[in-house]
Backbone as a ProteinNet text record, in pm:
[ID]
protein_1_A
[PRIMARY]
MKELILVKIGGNTIDDPPALARFLDDFARIAGPKILLHGGGKKATALAAQLGVPVHIVQGRRITDAATLDIAVMVYAGLINKNIVAGLQARSCPAVGLCGADAGCITAVKRPVKDVDFGFVGDIVLEKIDKDFFHSLLAQGITPVIAPLTHDGGGQLLNTNADTMASAVAVAMAALYDVRLIYCFEKRGVLRDVNDALSVIPELSAQEYEALKAQGAVSAGMIPKLDNAFSAIRQGVTQVAIGDARYLPAIVAGDTGGATRCV
[TERTIARY]
6975.7	7013.9	7082.2	7164.1	7234	7135.9	7164.7	7076.2	7106.2	7000.3	7009.3	6927.3	6987	6915.6	6886.2	6758.1	6713.9	6655.8	6712.9	6670.6	6609.3	6494.6	6432.1	6433.6	6484.3	6481.3	6395.5	6339.4	6251.9	6304.3	6214.9	6252.7	6303.7	6256.1	6301.2	6450.9	6506	6651.1	6720.7	6664.4	6727.1	6739.4	6638.2	6633.7	6714.7	6774.8	6849.3	6994.5	7085.6	7223	7290.8	7283.5	7345.9	7282.1	7148.2	7079.6	7120.1	7132.4	7174.7	7317	7405.3	7543.8	7548.6	7469.5	7466	7412.8	7306.2	7248.2	7350.3	7420.5	7517.8	7631.6	7672.1	7771.7	7723.5	7598.2	7542.6	7518.8	7465.3	7435.1	7562.8	7667.2	7793.3	7853.9	7823.5	7880.6	7804.4	7689.5	7614	7695.9	7719.8	7798.3	7711.4	7773.4	7702.2	7626	7553.3	7480.3	7372.4	7361	7260.3	7221.5	7099.2	7045.3	6983.8	7002.8	6941.2	6845.7	6722.8	6623.8	6578.2	6578.1	6546.2	6425.6	6360	6252.2	6305.1	6215	6252.4	6270.3	6209.9	6223.2	6153.6	6191.9	6126.4	6198.2	6311.8	6391.4	6318.4	6240.3	6167	6061.1	5993.3	5892.5	5956.7	6074.1	6144.5	6189.9	6240.5	6285.7	6167.7	6055.1	5935.3	5893.9	5900.8	5865.4	5962.4	6091.6	6192.3	6170	6125.1	6106.5	5965.9	5881.2	5745.4	5656.2	5687.7	5605.3	5502	5372.5	5270.9	5262	5227.8	5208.8	5059.7	5017.1	4875.8	4857.4	4774.4	4745.7	4598.5	4571.6	4434.8	4425.6	4328	4308.6	4437	4509.6	4631.3	4752.1	4738.1	4849.2	4888.4	5018.7	5071.2	5049.1	5002.9	4991.7	5128.7	5176.8	5306.4	5284.8	5280.6	5275.1	5416.8	5432.7	5563.9	5668.7	5630.1	5726.5	5764.7	5667.2	5694.1	5783.2	5762.9	5848	5991.5	6010.2	6146	6216.2	6142.8	6200.8	6231.8	6140.1	6162	6287.8	6306.3	6425.2	6551.7	6549.7	6667.6	6703.9	6602	6627.8	6649.2	6560.2	6568.1	6686.4	6690.7	6796.2	6927.5	6921.4	7040.8	7092.7	7045.1	7099.6	7100.8	6984.9	6977.5	7056.7	7031.5	7094.2	7245.7	7298.5	7444	7510.5	7441.6	7497.4	7506.5	7405.4	7408.4	7520.2	7531.7	7637.7	7775.1	7794.4	7923.3	7950.3	7845.3	7860.5	7900.7	7844.1	7881.1	8023.5	8061.2	8198.3	8297.5	8263.7	8352.2	8365	8268.1	8268.7	8314.4	8387.3	8443.5	8336.5	8220.8	8111.8	8089.8	8144.4	8126.6	7977.8	7934	7792.3	7774.6	7658.2	7622.8	7480.1	7458.6	7326.4	7246.8	7120.8	7035.1	6893.8	6824.8	6678.5	6631.3	6502	6451.7	6489.2	6522.3	6559.5	6700.4	6787	6926.1	6931.3	6985.9	6991	6851.8	6749.1	6611.3	6574.3	6631.2	6620.9	6482.8	6402.8	6268.4	6172.2	6089.4	5991.5	5855.6	5782.6	5649.3	5553.3	5425.7	5325.7	5268.1	5237.9	5174.4	5040.5	5017.2	4894.9	4771.2	4681.7	4561.1	4475.3	4408	4319.7	4186.9	4151	4018.8	3943.9	3930.5	3866.1	3961.1	4092	4192.2	4304.9	4352.7	4471.7	4592.2	4671.5	4786.4	4908	4894.2	5003.4	5108	5234.8	5346	5385.8	5294.6	5315.2	5318.4	5417.1	5434	5389.3	5321.7	5290.1	5382.9	5460.3	5566.9	5511	5576.8	5547.6	5649.9	5605.4	5697.1	5784.8	5726.5	5802.3	5910.9	5905.6	6004	6105.4	6121.6	6234.4	6349.2	6462	6574.1	6657.7	6612.4	6680	6821	6843.3	6977.7	7076.3	7029.4	7115.6	7158.3	7061.5	7096.1	7188.7	7161.7	7247.8	7390.9	7406.6	7541.1	7619.4	7551.5	7617.5	7655	7559.8	7583.6	7697.6	7704.2	7809.8	7948.6	7953.3	8080.1	8109.7	8023.6	8042	7996	7912.2	7862	7720.2	7695	7563	7479.6	7366.1	7277.5	7206.7	7203.5	7129.1	7023.2	6896.7	6789.5	6701.8	6683.6	6594	6453.2	6348.7	6209.6	6154.3	6221.4	6178.1	6189.5	6092.9	6094.7	6084.5	6064.9	6042.8	5945.3	5888.1	5786.7	5841.2	5971.4	6030.9	6021.3	5944.5	5928.9	5987.3	6071.7	6138.1	6078.6	5971	5905.8	5946	6002.3	6029.1	5899.4	5892.1	5770.7	5807.1	5738.5	5753.3	5687	5750	5698.7	5712.6	5609.5	5610.8	5727.2	5808.1	5930.2	5900.9	5798.3	5764.4	5722.6	5639.5	5594.5	5711.3	5800.4	5917.7	6007.6	6025.7	6108.1	6047.6	5916.6	5847.6	5862.7	5845.7	5853.6	5994.2	6095.7	6234.2	6265.7	6218.6	6241.1	6178.5	6056.4	5988	6065.4	6110	6184.8	6313.3	6383.2	6511.4	6493.2	6371.4	6345.6	6359.7	6363.3	6388.4	6534	6621.3	6765.2	6826.4	6759	6813.9	6704.6	6748.4	6658.9	6659.4	6549.5	6545.5	6481.8	6552.3	6495.9	6478.3	6355.8	6322.2	6303.5	6372.1	6364.5	6317.8	6201.7	6151.4	6194.6	6272.5	6315.7	6233.5	6174.3	6101.4	6122.9	6034.6	6065.7	6023.2	5960.1	5916.4	5986.7	5979.1	6046.4	5979.4	5857.1	5783.7	5636.3	5554.7	5410	5367.7	5293.1	5257.9	5116.1	5098.9	4964	4887.3	4961.8	4904.3	4988.2	4926.8	5003.7	5058.1	5003.5	5050.4	5160.7	5194.5	5298.4	5408.3	5519.7	5627.8	5693.7	5669.2	5731.3	5639.4	5517.3	5421.4	5437.6	5561.8	5593.8	5542.4	5479.3	5438.1	5558.5	5622	5746.3	5726.2	5611.6	5586.3	5440.1	5415.2	5279.5	5250.6	5143.1	5101.7	4999.5	4975.6	4877.8	4739.3	4705.7	4573.8	4560.6	4665.6	4663.5	4655	4724.9	4721.8	4580.8	4515.9	4379.4	4284.4	4304.8	4220.3	4243.7	4370.7	4403.2	4348.3	4355.9	4305.6	4154.3	4086.5	3941	3898.9	3982.5	3953.1	3989.6	4057.1	4104.9	4224.2	4294.2	4406.2	4538.6	4539.2	4660.5	4642.3	4741	4729.1	4724	4654.3	4633.2	4764.2	4863.3	4990.8	5067.9	5040	5111	5050	4923.8	4854.2	4922.4	4957.2	5023.4	5155.2	5231	5358.9	5335.9	5237.6	5209	5147.3	5063.7	5009.5	5124.4	5222.8	5340	5420	5432.2	5508.4	5446.8	5317	5253.7	5240.1	5229.9	5232.3	5366.4	5475.6	5608.7	5620.2	5569.4	5578.7	5497.7	5378.8	5295.9	5365.7	5457.1	5522	5666.2	5701.4	5827.4	5938.5	5916.9	6018.2	6019.2	6138.2	6151.4	6097	6131.4	6089.1	6087.7	5993	5989.5	5990.5	6078.6	6084.1	6059.4	5992.9	5962.6	6010.8	6102	6153.5	6230.4	6284.8	6357.5	6497	6535.8	6667.6	6781.3	6759	6864.1	6898.2	6807.9	6828.3	6856	6906.2	6930.8	7019.7	7130.5	7211.7	7133	7049	6968.7	6867	6807.5	6709.4	6776.9	6892.8	6965.6	7005.2	7041.7	7083.2	6964.9	6841	6724	6681.7	6727.5	6687.7	6537.6	6468.1	6321.5	6271.8	6355.1	6312.7	6339.6	6403	6447	6344.5	6237.1	6141.4	6021.5	5925.3	5815.6	5852.4	5846.8	5870.6	5735.4	5715.9	5595.2	5622.8	5541.3	5568.9	5443.3
1679.8	1771.1	1694.2	1764	1705.3	1675.9	1570.3	1534.3	1619.4	1658.7	1729.2	1651	1624.5	1555.7	1656	1668.2	1757.3	1671.6	1682.2	1600.3	1689.7	1647.7	1718.9	1628.1	1681.3	1606.1	1679.4	1601.7	1657.7	1636.6	1658.8	1659.5	1527.9	1415.2	1286.6	1267.3	1328.5	1324.5	1438.1	1557.6	1675.4	1663	1604.3	1598.6	1483.8	1400.9	1283.6	1297.8	1344.5	1371.6	1254.6	1129.6	1019.6	998.5	1011.6	995.1	1105.7	1228.4	1339.1	1317.5	1269.7	1243.9	1138.4	1030.7	925.7	983.7	1063.4	1123.1	1211.9	1296.4	1386.5	1308.8	1196.8	1109.4	1066.2	1019.2	967.6	1079.9	1191.3	1302.2	1357.8	1372.2	1428.2	1342.4	1211.9	1120.5	1123.1	1187	1192.5	1269.9	1209.1	1273.6	1369.5	1474.2	1566.7	1673.4	1757.5	1867.4	1816.7	1883.7	1843.9	1964.5	1960.1	2063.3	1993.2	2050	1996.8	2101.2	2059.7	2146.5	2080.1	2155.7	2094.9	2160.4	2081.8	2133.2	2188.7	2198.6	2264.9	2176.9	2057.6	1971.6	2030.2	1979.7	2019.3	2132.5	2176.3	2276	2409.5	2448.2	2574.6	2567.1	2453.4	2435.6	2440.6	2377.3	2376	2517	2593.4	2728.9	2818.4	2799.9	2877.9	2854.2	2728.9	2697.2	2764	2761.7	2824	2974.4	3035.9	3180.7	3222.3	3124.3	3155.8	3205.5	3166.9	3206	3097.2	3127.6	3023.9	2976.7	2850.2	2791.3	2782.5	2838.4	2837.4	2747	2646.4	2552.9	2564.9	2586.3	2591.4	2498.7	2408.5	2311.1	2233.5	2201.9	2123.3	2198.7	2329.3	2408.3	2516.2	2540.4	2639.1	2781	2868.3	3010.1	3074.4	3146.9	3212.5	3360.8	3395	3536.4	3592.1	3719.8	3784.3	3715.6	3678.4	3613.1	3474.9	3402.2	3268.3	3277.1	3379	3397.7	3425.3	3507.4	3534.8	3404.8	3317.4	3190.1	3102.3	3098.7	3017.5	3063.4	3193.3	3245	3206.4	3223.7	3190	3042.2	2956.9	2813	2756.3	2788.4	2726.8	2780.4	2914.2	2974.1	2987.7	2978.3	2989.9	2855.8	2811.1	2692.3	2568.6	2532.2	2408	2421.8	2529.3	2546.9	2548.7	2624.3	2637.8	2511.6	2438.4	2310	2211.3	2211.2	2122.4	2163.4	2293.3	2341.9	2304.6	2325.5	2290.4	2140.8	2060.9	1916.2	1874.4	1939.6	1908.2	1953.6	2071.2	2117.1	2016.9	1960.4	1862.9	1735.3	1715.2	1596.1	1629.2	1738.5	1781.3	1804.5	1854.3	1889.2	2039.6	2118.5	2263.7	2299.9	2378.6	2409.2	2552.7	2608.2	2741.8	2736.9	2795.7	2796.9	2917.9	2894.1	2999.1	2989.4	3102	3099.3	3178	3188.8	3252.3	3397.7	3466.6	3607.8	3627.4	3529.8	3543.7	3553.6	3666	3696.4	3699.9	3710.2	3712.6	3586.4	3472.2	3351.4	3285.5	3305.4	3246.4	3348.7	3406.7	3506.4	3440.6	3488.5	3434.6	3550.1	3517.4	3615.1	3566.8	3660.3	3625.2	3559.9	3446.1	3369.8	3455	3464	3545.1	3489.5	3579	3537.8	3493.4	3369	3318.2	3291.5	3165.3	3136	3161.4	3143.7	3154.4	3245.2	3330.2	3410.4	3333.2	3275.3	3195.4	3281.6	3411.8	3500.2	3510.7	3509.8	3530.6	3399.1	3349.6	3225.3	3260.6	3205.5	3240	3131.8	3173.8	3085.7	3125	3028.5	3057.3	3099.2	3198.1	3239.6	3169.5	3067.5	2981.9	3062.2	3162.4	3241.4	3325.3	3339	3421.2	3337.8	3211.9	3131.3	3154.8	3201.2	3237.9	3114	3041	2916.3	2942.2	3058.1	3089.2	3110.4	3167.4	3184	3047.6	2956.8	2822.3	2752.1	2768.8	2706.8	2759	2888.7	2946	2884.3	2856.4	2788.8	2646.5	2574.5	2435	2424	2519.5	2517.4	2535.4	2595.7	2612	2495.9	2394.2	2280.9	2307.2	2408.9	2444.7	2391.9	2328	2271.6	2369.5	2417.4	2501.7	2419	2472.3	2411.8	2513.3	2480.9	2580.4	2558.2	2665.5	2663.9	2702	2656.2	2677.5	2815.7	2917.7	3056.1	3126.9	3214	3291.8	3440	3524.6	3667.2	3719.5	3838.7	3891.8	3998.7	4023.1	4125.1	4264.9	4278.8	4409.5	4416.1	4317.8	4318.7	4225.9	4155.4	4067.7	3922	3859.3	3715.7	3639.4	3518.4	3437.3	3292	3231.5	3089.1	3011.5	2905.6	2836.7	2686	2613	2467.1	2407.5	2324.7	2272.9	2175	2091	1997.1	2072.3	2176	2256.2	2330.4	2378.9	2452.1	2360.5	2237.9	2142.5	2114.9	2096.4	2072.3	2190.8	2311.8	2431.8	2453.1	2433.9	2450.3	2344.1	2221.6	2115.4	2151.3	2204.5	2244.2	2355.2	2455.1	2565.2	2515.2	2424.7	2375.4	2278.8	2227.3	2134.1	2201.1	2333	2403.4	2391	2354.6	2350	2211.5	2124.1	1992.6	1886.6	1761	1647.9	1632.3	1669.5	1677.7	1553.4	1496.8	1391.4	1448	1447.2	1499.8	1382.4	1386.8	1279	1336.1	1289.6	1325.8	1217.1	1254.7	1159.1	1179.5	1070.6	1076.6	947	913.7	804.9	666.2	653.8	523.1	490.8	362.8	318.2	371.5	423	473.1	480.8	489	487	342.2	320.4	184.8	148.9	23.9	-25.6	-46.3	-86.5	-109.7	-31.4	70.9	156.6	79.4	-38.2	-119.8	-217.1	-219.7	-310.1	-226.4	-207.8	-121.2	-170.3	-297.9	-353.8	-352.5	-300.6	-302.8	-180.4	-155.4	-37.5	-55.5	47.8	49.3	98.9	14.3	55.4	164.3	162.1	262.3	302.9	433.7	485.7	589.1	566	663.2	759	868.2	966.3	903.7	818.5	754.4	659.3	582.6	490.6	568.4	680.1	762.2	814.6	865.4	917.2	807.4	686	573.9	538.9	534.4	505	612.8	737.7	848.7	837.9	803.1	789.3	675.4	571.7	457.4	483.9	596.2	624	538.6	486	394.6	468	599.8	678.6	761.5	757.2	828.7	978.6	1048.7	1192.5	1268.8	1226.3	1296.3	1280.5	1174.9	1149.4	1227.4	1267.1	1329.5	1458.4	1553.6	1674.7	1644.6	1546.5	1511.4	1455.1	1368.6	1309.9	1412	1501.9	1608.5	1691.5	1723.4	1798.4	1716.5	1586.4	1499.3	1498.3	1475.9	1466.6	1603.3	1708.9	1843.8	1867.6	1823.3	1839.6	1763	1640.2	1558.3	1621.1	1670.5	1734.5	1855.7	1915.9	2038.8	2017.3	1892.6	1869.4	1802.4	1773.8	1700.7	1555.3	1501.4	1369.5	1258.6	1262.7	1156.1	1209	1158.9	1190.1	1058.6	1048.5	929.3	970.9	882.6	907.1	786.9	809.8	696.3	739	640.3	658.8	714	818.6	878.7	779.1	673.6	574	499	502.4	427.4	521.5	641.5	737.9	682.9	614.2	562.8	469.8	384.5	293.4	370.5	474.6	555.3	625.7	684.1	753.9	656.5	534	432.5	373.4	406.2	354.9	218.4	174.7	45.3	44	-50.2	-51.3	-80.6	-137.7	-165.8	-51.3	54.9	163.6	270	278.1	388.4	366.6	457.4	464.6	568.2	527.6	620.3	667.1	798.2	855	888.2	833.7	850	897.1
-5688.6	-5580.2	-5467.5	-5393.4	-5279.9	-5167.3	-5091.3	-4980.5	-4856.7	-4788.2	-4660.1	-4558.3	-4443.4	-4335.9	-4225.4	-4192.1	-4085.7	-3973.7	-3856.2	-3742.5	-3635.6	-3583.4	-3471.1	-3348.8	-3236	-3111.2	-3009.3	-2916.9	-2814.8	-2675	-2580.3	-2440.3	-2385.9	-2440	-2386.6	-2405.7	-2511.8	-2534	-2460.2	-2469.5	-2410.1	-2257.9	-2194.3	-2047.7	-1987.8	-2072.7	-2027.1	-2075.6	-1989.1	-2035.3	-2105.6	-2054.5	-2129.4	-2266.4	-2272.9	-2401.7	-2498.5	-2448.9	-2534.7	-2584.8	-2498.1	-2538.7	-2649.4	-2634.2	-2738.2	-2869.3	-2857.7	-2978	-3049	-2973.7	-3035.6	-3100.4	-3039.1	-3102.3	-3240.3	-3245.6	-3370.8	-3472.1	-3424.7	-3516.3	-3577.2	-3496.3	-3545.8	-3656.3	-3656.4	-3756.7	-3889	-3893.4	-4018.8	-4122	-4235.3	-4340.3	-4419.9	-4470.5	-4557.3	-4480.4	-4554	-4491.3	-4394.9	-4280	-4182	-4097.8	-4048.2	-3959.9	-3840.1	-3721.6	-3600	-3544.4	-3518.1	-3456.2	-3326.7	-3217	-3087.8	-3022.4	-2937	-2855.2	-2724.2	-2625.2	-2501.6	-2380.7	-2383.2	-2266.6	-2145.1	-2029.8	-1905.1	-1833	-1886.6	-1815.1	-1800.3	-1901.6	-1892.3	-1782.9	-1773.5	-1668.9	-1531.2	-1518	-1389.6	-1350.8	-1448.2	-1418.6	-1382	-1451.8	-1418.6	-1273.8	-1231.4	-1093	-995.4	-1027.9	-941.5	-929.6	-1039.7	-1041.4	-999.1	-969	-926.5	-1038.7	-1162.9	-1277.6	-1302.9	-1289.9	-1307.4	-1452.7	-1468	-1600.6	-1628.8	-1739.4	-1777.2	-1899.9	-1885.9	-1995.1	-2032.6	-2160.1	-2210.3	-2330	-2328	-2437.2	-2463.9	-2356.5	-2367.3	-2418.1	-2438.2	-2490	-2389	-2380.8	-2286.9	-2339.8	-2252	-2285.1	-2263.6	-2364.9	-2354	-2324.5	-2194	-2157.7	-2158.8	-2121.5	-2132.7	-2045.8	-1922.3	-1832.5	-1883.5	-1936.5	-1990.7	-2113.8	-2196.2	-2313.9	-2271.9	-2168.9	-2120.3	-2081.4	-2011.5	-1968.4	-2088.7	-2185.8	-2305.9	-2379.7	-2391.8	-2461.5	-2385.4	-2253.5	-2172.8	-2185.5	-2178.8	-2175.9	-2315.6	-2409	-2541.7	-2622.3	-2638.4	-2721.6	-2646.1	-2513.5	-2431.8	-2385.9	-2270.8	-2204.7	-2294.4	-2348.4	-2426.9	-2556.7	-2629.8	-2760.8	-2750.8	-2656.6	-2649.3	-2594.4	-2506.9	-2462.1	-2578.3	-2664	-2780.6	-2875.8	-2900.9	-2990.2	-2935.3	-2804.6	-2744.2	-2755.7	-2737.9	-2750.1	-2890.6	-2991.8	-3129.8	-3160.4	-3109.8	-3130.3	-3071.8	-2955.1	-2890.7	-2972.8	-3064.3	-3148.8	-3291.1	-3304	-3433.8	-3538.9	-3493.2	-3585	-3572.8	-3664.7	-3656.5	-3658.6	-3559.8	-3546.6	-3502	-3535.2	-3488.3	-3435	-3317.2	-3256	-3300	-3335.6	-3390.2	-3334.2	-3331.6	-3327.3	-3448.3	-3467.4	-3588.8	-3605.3	-3493	-3502.1	-3557.4	-3542.7	-3587	-3738.8	-3785.8	-3929.6	-3992	-3906.8	-3957.1	-4031.4	-3987.7	-4070.4	-4070.1	-3963.1	-3961.2	-3901.2	-3986.9	-3943.8	-3925.5	-3826	-3797.2	-3770.8	-3757	-3713.6	-3580.9	-3493.4	-3366.2	-3395.5	-3331.5	-3358.3	-3332.4	-3430.7	-3410.9	-3297	-3226.3	-3117	-3174.9	-3145.6	-3183.3	-3054	-3015.6	-2887.2	-2771.3	-2796.9	-2691.7	-2738.4	-2646.3	-2674.4	-2620.2	-2711.3	-2670	-2637	-2650.2	-2612.3	-2720.9	-2679.2	-2772.1	-2838.8	-2920.4	-2994.9	-3143.1	-3214.6	-3354.4	-3450.7	-3557.1	-3669.5	-3784.3	-3832.7	-3928.8	-4064.8	-4124.6	-4261.5	-4351.2	-4423.4	-4499.5	-4595.3	-4659.6	-4757.6	-4691.9	-4559.1	-4488.8	-4411.3	-4451.9	-4404.1	-4501.6	-4450.5	-4537.4	-4571.1	-4670.9	-4710.2	-4759.8	-4821.1	-4872	-4757.2	-4647	-4529.4	-4476.3	-4460.9	-4412.9	-4512.3	-4640.9	-4743.5	-4732.8	-4705.9	-4696.1	-4580.9	-4469.8	-4357.5	-4394.9	-4453.3	-4490.5	-4591.8	-4684.1	-4786	-4724.7	-4605.6	-4533.6	-4439	-4440.9	-4352	-4210.1	-4191.2	-4058.4	-4041.6	-3928.5	-3899.7	-3818.5	-3870.7	-3791.5	-3684.1	-3562.4	-3451.9	-3412.1	-3437.6	-3430.8	-3308.5	-3230.3	-3114.5	-3158	-3085.2	-3128.3	-3092.6	-3145.7	-3127.8	-3261.4	-3290.4	-3414	-3376.9	-3477.9	-3451.3	-3555.9	-3528	-3619.6	-3713.6	-3708.9	-3793.9	-3735.8	-3628.3	-3565.8	-3426.6	-3394.5	-3264.9	-3161	-3196.6	-3100.2	-3121.7	-3018.1	-3022.8	-2999.8	-3056.1	-3046	-3020	-2924.9	-2897	-3011.1	-3057.9	-3177.1	-3159.9	-3201.3	-3189.4	-3267.9	-3200.4	-3263	-3376.3	-3362.1	-3469.3	-3595.3	-3577.3	-3690.9	-3754.4	-3669.1	-3718.1	-3801.5	-3756.5	-3831	-3968.1	-3971.3	-4098	-4192	-4139.5	-4223.4	-4278.1	-4194.5	-4241.5	-4347.7	-4325.4	-4424.2	-4558.2	-4554.8	-4679.4	-4749.8	-4673.9	-4734.9	-4800.8	-4732.7	-4784.6	-4900.9	-4919.7	-5029.9	-5166	-5168.5	-5294.5	-5338	-5242.4	-5270.7	-5254.8	-5181.9	-5148.9	-5157.9	-5167.9	-5139.3	-4987.8	-4924.3	-4778.4	-4717.4	-4619.7	-4536.5	-4395.9	-4348.6	-4216.3	-4121.1	-4007.8	-3909.1	-3776.2	-3730.6	-3598	-3500.5	-3400.2	-3298	-3171.5	-3121.4	-2995.7	-2921	-2826.4	-2732.6	-2780	-2896.5	-2946.4	-3077.6	-3116.6	-3238.8	-3365	-3351.9	-3467	-3435.6	-3540.1	-3523.3	-3497.5	-3390.7	-3349.6	-3391.9	-3439.4	-3466.1	-3336.5	-3232.9	-3101.2	-3000.6	-2938.6	-2847.5	-2727.9	-2701.7	-2589.8	-2629	-2757.5	-2807.7	-2872.2	-2800.6	-2847.1	-2975.2	-3010.1	-3130.2	-3251.8	-3234.9	-3346.2	-3436	-3476.9	-3557.4	-3700	-3751.8	-3892.4	-3973	-4054.4	-4120.9	-4225.2	-4294	-4397.7	-4391.2	-4394.1	-4376.3	-4483.9	-4559.9	-4660.9	-4599.8	-4668.6	-4620.4	-4610.4	-4707.6	-4706.7	-4588.1	-4561.3	-4446.9	-4315.8	-4310.8	-4189.3	-4163.8	-4267	-4249.3	-4202.9	-4255.4	-4213.3	-4066.7	-4025.4	-3885.5	-3792.9	-3838.2	-3757.4	-3741.3	-3849.7	-3844.9	-3751.7	-3744.5	-3657.3	-3511.1	-3486.6	-3351.2	-3313.2	-3414.6	-3389	-3370.7	-3391.6	-3372.4	-3246.3	-3157.2	-3030.6	-3054.9	-2966.4	-2982.9	-2991.3	-2911.2	-2911.9	-3041.1	-3116.4	-3241.5	-3358.5	-3346	-3458.8	-3506.5	-3417.9	-3469.5	-3540.2	-3486.5	-3549.1	-3689.9	-3703.5	-3833.8	-3928.9	-3876.7	-3961.1	-4019.8	-3936.6	-3984.9	-4085.3	-4060	-4148.9	-4289.4	-4296.6	-4428.4	-4495.4	-4415.6	-4472.8	-4542.5	-4479.1	-4538.7	-4669.6	-4671.8	-4793.1	-4906.5	-4874.9	-4977.9	-5038.3	-4962.5	-5008.5	-5052.8	-5086.1	-5154.2	-5075.8	-4946.6	-4870.6	-4918.3	-4941	-5002.6	-4913.8	-4786	-4694.8	-4552.5	-4473.2	-4330.5	-4254.8	-4156	-4070.4	-3927.1	-3852.4	-3711.1	-3632.5	-3535.9	-3461.5	-3337.4	-3270.2	-3145.6	-3174.3	-3098.4	-3119	-3101.7	-3023	-3001.5	-3129.7	-3226.2	-3350.6	-3468.5	-3439	-3546.1	-3657.5	-3628	-3739.1	-3831.7	-3773	-3855.8	-3938.9	-3879.8	-3953.3	-4070.2	-4046.1	-4152.2	-4262.8	-4223.2	-4320.9	-4396.8	-4355	-4422.9	-4377.8	-4260.6	-4204.2	-4181.6	-4244.9	-4236.3	-4096.4	-4010.9	-3875	-3780.8	-3832.7	-3744.1	-3713.7	-3792.1	-3774.7	-3865.1	-3853.7	-3949.8	-4055.6	-4181.5	-4291	-4345.6	-4350.2	-4407.1	-4553.4	-4642.2	-4785.2	-4860
[MASK]
+++++++++++++++++++++++++++++++++++++++++++++++++++++++++++++++++++++++++++++++++++++++++++++++++++++++++++++++++++++++++++++++++++++++++++++++++++++++++++++++++++++++++++++++++++++++++++++++++++++++++++++++++++++++++++++++++++++++++++++++++++++++++++++++++++++++

């Protein structure tokens, strides 16, 4: 099968215009089919403050009430998504900006209320990711740029975790392509020592990850990203890499010093 590279970027790149410009330069040069999925950065929080919309955090997670969802849609699917698309167009990379509601490409269900009601937050239904729609764009040489929003099929938009969304889209596309999923964040990879930026683990197996987690050697913020990474591999994604967006060309080229590869 043909290779597909799916890259997810977060706020550390989105919120830094020079860093975003460098990333778009590198991403646009990737040959072959590719998909870009982005997070939200700090712009939604800043807009909420400007509009006087309070931010509610429970158990470290943001509650998405109706006003917060409106802001997320404006910022994620609007400002951030379209700026990225325009940036890729300027680099001769044909792109189209999407969220899960566009063409019904990613359907989710509103997260059930257990101990906490997280509001308008979506949990993706893997079988309802329209892989053929994405394939049709890729076959035309068009790069999908996906914002972290889904819909429930009944008219309701839902805020959705971008790391989880990247993993789910990668799994869906693995039926059609050899998929390499790349998570870009602010470090070179998974570190053996969080105080040593150069202590990157070049290759990490699921068994090694579970051992590190049991030892408390993996930082709390890295655990959800790695859980998504290994979930993707278990479900058919060829490889997942985690590394610094500044080293994207090296990661794509398979440079062992460029990132942590989850295998």
